[in-house]
C-alpha positions in Angstrom: 178.4 40.0 127.1 177.7 36.4 128.0 174.4 35.4 129.6 176.2 34.6 132.8 177.7 38.0 133.1 174.4 39.6 132.2 172.6 37.7 134.9 175.3 38.6 137.4 175.2 42.3 136.5 171.4 42.2 137.0 171.1 40.0 140.1 173.8 41.7 142.2 172.1 45.1 142.2 168.7 43.5 142.4 169.6 41.6 145.5 171.2 44.7 147.0 168.0 46.6 146.5 166.1 43.7 148.1 168.3 43.7 151.1 167.9 47.4 151.6 164.2 47.6 151.1 162.9 44.4 152.6 162.4 45.8 156.1 159.2 47.3 157.5 159.2 49.6 160.6 158.6 48.1 164.0 155.1 48.7 165.5 155.4 50.4 168.9 151.9 49.3 169.9 151.0 46.1 167.9 147.4 44.9 167.9 146.6 42.1 170.4 144.6 39.0 169.9 140.8 39.3 170.4 139.2 37.9 173.6 136.3 35.6 172.6 135.6 34.3 176.1 132.0 34.6 177.4 130.5 33.5 180.7 129.3 29.9 180.9 125.7 31.0 181.6 123.4 34.0 181.4 123.7 35.7 184.7 124.7 34.2 188.1 123.2 33.3 191.4 122.3 30.2 193.3 121.1 28.5 190.1 124.2 29.4 188.3 122.4 31.4 185.6 120.2 30.5 182.7 121.2 27.9 180.1 119.4 25.2 178.1 120.3 22.4 175.8 118.4 23.9 172.9 118.3 27.4 171.4 115.3 29.2 170.1 117.5 31.3 167.8 117.6 28.3 165.4 113.8 28.4 165.1 112.5 30.0 161.9 110.5 33.2 162.4 107.5 31.6 160.7 107.4 29.0 163.5 108.1 31.5 166.2 105.3 33.9 165.2 102.1 31.8 164.9 99.8 34.7 164.0 99.2 34.4 160.3 98.5 38.1 159.9 101.8 39.0 161.6 103.5 36.4 159.3 102.1 38.1 156.2 103.3 41.5 157.4 106.8 40.2 158.0 106.8 38.5 154.5 105.9 41.8 153.0 108.5 43.7 154.9 111.3 41.3 153.9 110.3 41.7 150.3 109.6 45.5 150.2 111.6 47.2 153.0 113.8 49.9 151.4 116.6 49.6 154.0 117.0 45.9 153.1 117.1 46.8 149.5 119.8 49.3 150.2 121.8 46.7 152.0 121.4 44.4 149.0 123.0 47.0 146.8 125.8 47.3 149.4 126.4 43.6 149.0 126.5 43.9 145.3 129.1 46.7 145.6 131.2 44.5 147.9 131.0 41.6 145.4 132.2 43.8 142.6 135.1 45.0 144.8 136.1 41.4 145.2 136.0 41.0 141.4 138.2 44.1 141.0 140.8 42.9 143.5 140.9 39.5 142.0 141.7 41.0 138.6 144.7 42.9 140.0 146.9 39.8 140.4 145.9 38.3 137.0 148.0 39.1 133.9 146.8 42.1 132.0 146.7 41.8 128.2 145.9 44.6 125.8 145.8 44.9 122.0 146.4 48.1 120.2 147.1 49.8 116.9 148.5 53.2 116.1 149.5 55.3 113.2 151.4 58.6 112.9 153.8 60.7 110.9 157.0 62.4 111.9 159.7 64.6 110.4 163.1 64.7 112.1 165.7 67.4 111.6 168.2 66.8 108.8 171.1 67.7 111.0 170.4 64.9 113.4 171.8 61.4 113.4 168.4 59.9 112.6 167.7 62.5 109.9 171.1 61.9 108.2 170.6 58.2 108.4 167.1 58.4 106.9 168.4 60.6 104.0 171.3 58.2 103.4 168.9 55.3 103.1 166.4 57.1 100.9 163.6 57.3 103.3 161.0 60.0 102.9 161.3 63.2 104.9 157.8 62.8 106.3 158.1 59.3 107.7 154.9 57.4 108.4 154.7 55.1 111.5 152.3 52.1 111.8 152.1 49.7 114.8 149.9 46.7 115.5 150.4 44.3 118.4 149.6 42.8 121.8 151.2 43.8 125.1 151.0 42.0 128.4 152.1 42.8 132.0 151.9 40.9 135.2 152.9 41.8 138.7 154.3 38.8 140.4 152.6 38.6 143.8 155.7 37.5 145.7 154.6 38.7 149.1 150.9 37.9 148.7 150.1 41.5 148.8 147.4 41.3 146.0 146.0 38.0 147.2 145.6 39.2 150.8 143.9 42.3 149.5 141.5 40.1 147.6 140.9 38.0 150.7 140.2 41.1 152.7 137.7 42.3 150.1 136.0 38.8 150.2 135.7 38.9 154.0 134.1 42.4 153.8 131.7 41.0 151.2 130.8 38.3 153.6 130.6 40.9 156.3 128.0 42.8 154.3 126.0 39.7 153.9 126.0 39.3 157.7 125.0 42.9 158.0 121.9 42.2 155.9 121.1 39.2 158.1 121.3 41.4 161.2 119.1 44.0 159.6 116.6 41.2 158.9 116.5 40.2 162.6 116.0 43.9 163.5 113.2 44.3 160.9 111.4 41.2 162.0 111.5 42.3 165.6 110.4 45.9 164.8 107.4 44.7 162.8 106.4 42.3 165.6 106.8 45.1 168.2 104.6 47.5 166.2 102.0 44.7 165.6 101.7 44.0 169.3 101.6 47.7 170.1 98.7 48.0 167.6 97.0 45.1 169.3 97.4 46.8 172.7 96.0 50.0 171.5 93.0 48.2 170.0 92.4 46.5 173.3 92.7 49.7 175.2 90.2 51.4 172.9 87.7 48.5 173.5 88.1 48.9 177.3 87.7 52.6 177.0 84.5 52.3 175.0 83.1 49.8 177.4 83.9 52.2 180.3 82.3 55.1 178.4 79.1 53.1 178.0 79.0 52.3 181.7 79.7 55.9 182.6 76.8 57.1 180.4 74.5 54.7 182.2 75.8 55.8 185.5 75.4 59.5 184.5 71.7 58.8 183.7 71.3 57.3 187.2 73.0 60.3 188.8 70.7 62.7 187.0 67.7 60.8 188.2 69.0 60.9 191.8 69.5 64.6 191.5 65.9 65.0 190.5 65.0 63.0 193.5 67.2 65.2 195.7 69.6 62.5 196.7 72.7 64.2 195.0 73.6 67.7 194.0 74.5 69.2 190.6 78.1 68.8 191.6 77.8 65.0 191.3 76.3 65.4 187.8 79.1 67.7 186.7 81.8 65.4 188.1 80.4 62.4 186.2 80.1 64.5 183.0 83.7 65.7 183.3 84.8 62.1 183.7 82.9 61.1 180.6 84.4 63.9 178.6 87.9 63.0 179.7 87.4 59.4 178.6 86.1 60.6 175.3 89.2 62.8 174.9 91.4 59.8 175.7 89.6 57.8 173.1 90.6 60.2 170.3 94.2 60.2 171.6 94.3 56.4 171.3 92.8 56.6 167.8 95.6 58.8 166.8 98.2 56.4 168.3 96.6 53.6 166.3 97.0 55.6 163.1 100.6 56.3 163.9 101.3 52.6 164.7 99.6 51.5 161.5 101.7 53.9 159.5 104.9 52.8 161.3 104.1 49.2 160.2 103.4 50.5 156.6 106.8 52.2 156.6 108.5 49.0 157.7 106.8 46.9 155.1 107.5 49.5 152.4 104.1 50.6 151.3 102.0 53.7 151.5 99.5 54.2 154.4 96.6 51.7 154.5 94.7 49.8 157.1 96.8 47.0 158.7 95.1 43.7 158.9 95.4 42.2 162.4 93.9 39.7 164.8 90.8 41.0 166.6 91.1 38.9 169.8 91.9 40.3 173.2 95.6 40.9 173.6 95.6 39.7 177.2 94.7 36.2 176.1 97.8 35.9 173.9 100.5 33.8 175.5 104.2 34.7 174.9 106.3 32.1 173.1 108.5 30.0 175.4 112.1 30.5 174.6 115.1 28.2 175.1 118.2 30.5 175.7 120.9 27.9 174.8 124.4 28.7 175.9 126.1 32.1 175.8 128.8 30.7 173.5 126.0 30.2 170.9 126.0 34.0 170.4 129.2 33.7 168.4 127.5 31.7 165.8 123.9 32.8 166.0 124.3 36.6 166.1 124.9 38.1 162.6 126.4 41.3 164.1 129.0 39.2 166.1 129.9 37.2 163.0 130.1 40.5 161.0 132.5 41.9 163.6 134.6 38.8 163.4 134.8 39.0 159.6 135.8 42.7 159.8 138.5 41.7 162.2 139.9 39.1 159.9 139.9 41.6 157.0 141.7 44.2 159.2 144.4 41.7 159.9 144.9 41.1 156.2 145.0 44.9 155.6 148.0 45.0 158.0 149.8 42.3 155.9 149.1 44.2 152.7 150.4 47.4 154.2 153.5 45.7 155.4 154.1 44.0 152.0 154.2 47.4 150.3 157.7 47.9 151.9 159.0 44.9 150.0 160.2 45.0 146.4 157.6 44.3 143.7 158.4 42.6 140.4 156.5 43.2 137.2 157.0 41.2 134.0 156.2 42.9 130.7 156.1 41.4 127.2 154.9 42.5 123.8 154.7 41.2 120.2 153.4 42.8 117.0 154.3 44.6 113.8 156.0 47.9 113.2 156.5 49.6 109.8 156.9 52.9 108.1 154.7 51.7 105.2 151.2 50.3 105.6 151.7 47.8 102.8 154.7 46.3 104.7 153.1 46.3 108.1 152.3 42.6 108.1 155.5 41.6 106.5 157.1 38.7 108.5 159.7 38.7 109.9 160.9 42.0 108.6 158.2 44.1 110.4 157.9 41.8 113.4 158.9 43.1 116.8 158.8 41.7 120.3 160.1 42.6 123.7 160.3 41.0 127.1 161.5 42.4 130.4 161.1 42.4 134.2 161.1 45.4 136.6 162.1 45.1 140.2 161.1 48.1 142.2 161.5 48.8 145.9 160.9 51.9 148.0 164.1 53.3 149.4 163.6 56.9 150.6 160.7 59.0 151.7 158.6 56.1 152.9 156.4 58.2 155.1 153.3 57.4 153.2 153.9 53.6 153.5 154.7 54.0 157.2 151.5 56.0 157.8 149.4 53.4 156.0 151.1 50.6 157.9 150.5 52.3 161.3 147.0 53.2 160.3 146.2 49.6 159.3 147.5 48.4 162.7 145.4 51.0 164.5 142.3 49.9 162.5 143.0 46.3 163.4 143.0 47.3 167.1 139.7 49.1 166.5 138.3 45.9 164.9 139.5 43.9 168.0 137.8 46.3 170.4 134.7 46.5 168.2 134.3 42.7 168.2 134.7 42.5 172.0 132.2 45.3 172.5 129.7 43.7 170.1 130.0 40.3 171.9 129.7 42.0 175.3 126.6 44.0 174.1 125.0 40.8 172.7 125.5 39.0 176.0 124.2 41.8 178.1 121.2 42.3 175.8 120.2 38.7 176.0 120.7 38.7 179.8 118.5 41.8 180.2 115.7 40.3 178.2 115.9 37.0 180.1 115.6 38.9 183.3 112.8 41.1 181.9 110.7 38.2 180.8 110.9 36.6 184.3 110.1 39.9 186.2 107.3 40.9 183.8 105.7 37.5 184.3 105.5 37.9 188.1 104.5 41.6 187.7 101.7 40.7 185.2 100.3 38.0 187.5 100.0 40.5 190.4 98.6 43.2 188.1 96.0 40.8 186.9 94.9 40.1 190.4 94.8 43.9 191.2 92.6 44.5 188.1 90.1 41.8 189.0 89.9 43.2 192.6 89.3 46.7 191.3 86.6 45.5 189.0 84.9 43.9 191.9 85.3 47.2 193.9 83.6 49.1 191.1 80.5 46.8 191.4 80.6 47.2 195.2 80.9 51.0 195.1 78.1 51.3 192.6 75.8 49.1 194.7 76.6 51.1 197.8 76.0 54.4 195.9 72.7 53.2 194.6 71.8 52.3 198.2 72.8 55.7 199.4 75.6 54.2 201.5 78.6 55.6 199.5 79.5 59.0 198.1 79.6 59.6 194.3 83.3 60.5 194.6 84.0 56.9 195.8 82.3 55.6 192.7 84.3 57.9 190.4 87.7 57.2 192.0 87.1 53.4 192.1 86.1 53.4 188.4 89.0 55.6 187.5 91.4 53.2 189.3 89.9 50.2 187.7 90.2 51.7 184.2 93.8 52.7 184.8 94.6 49.2 186.0 92.9 47.6 182.9 94.9 49.9 180.6 98.2 49.1 182.5 97.4 45.4 182.4 97.1 45.6 178.6 100.3 47.6 178.4 102.1 45.0 180.5 100.9 42.2 178.3 102.3 44.1 175.3 105.6 44.5 177.1 105.6 40.8 177.9 105.1 39.9 174.2 107.7 42.4 173.1 110.2 41.1 175.6 109.8 37.6 174.1 110.4 39.1 170.7 113.5 41.0 171.9 115.0 37.9 173.5 114.5 36.0 170.3 116.3 38.7 168.5 119.0 39.0 171.2 119.8 35.3 170.9 120.3 35.7 167.1 116.9 34.5 165.8 114.9 36.0 163.0 117.2 35.9 160.0 116.9 32.2 159.2 
């Protein structure tokens, strides 16, 4: 047969197979394009919402948090936190997945050697032929050679799978960055909570000292007949209640310290922290930038976008599986029935070359299921991206509003606390002059203490809101 006839006899069936197989089913509900539109400002109103020319998300966390002891804790957490280390291993796994995918569309070459022995029946064509040529009954078989195979990536099925794996690797990197932003914020939250508990404990101890002095005065007044035993008992009960609260706060301090120790990846130990009054700490001023900045600054938004791109490639890969695939095979080596003649050239030399064209024709349910599933997962990725972007915008908007409202609330609470502290002095003076009942002194002091504790708690919330806005804008991973 001539080469032309051989090619014709091969190409005609091959092209027929190609025409029959090169069709993928139509998707009844194809995935749509993602909506990346965000409002032009954070919120609305007469001012049109909050925006700024700069964005604090670009500020390094070392510059955002000025407290050196907090900086040291964050440094330790980024180095030792177990969850970050787990994510690092996830990144490694994704990187090796890319390596494996990349190797699939490269030629595969293998070398091998084999030996064996066989005896064929005398009443067979091979047995009769071997006997006629004088070959031994027990025929030895030796092989030595190299074989190669390569799937020709006609439809970019393998390359798209590699690109999808690469995008998921980059997605895992963004996932770690997002974890860094969360970790930095959690350490700062716990640090400010610890500072608030320290301040509350100081206030409580000062109040206890004053109560003890007042109790002594009340006892003297009882001896003088100015008050009854009931007044002494009420002041003693108030003091015991404050002492009980002191132990409760001490326990909260232990738990807050251990929460920080867990975040920084170490066994329980005292946490070094600033000893100044928390209410004197000013929250960091934050520039919110533009809502569109969230697309670039938030690692979770970038991760969702990379996952979406990977899902689109998965659909292409699933569709390409309906098309014919071609694999080229070749081999060269030596083959002999005697080991001494194995390397005899060209007598023992063998080689082969061929190409396989394979296409799925019948029972393609598995391919269809994978194709439909990949399309559904792409739609999931679209919705996940839109939800992530929406959640990021709302989170930032909530924190912007919270910072503004807490600032006004803190200002009023501070005035109330100062007024109540003055009322304590007034009620004590009136009581000592026998112009006020002891119950007025107790209630006024209790209200003043609660106001002081709430003021410290509100200052903590103000600092935490600043941290949360920094995180919501995408800061902390730089």
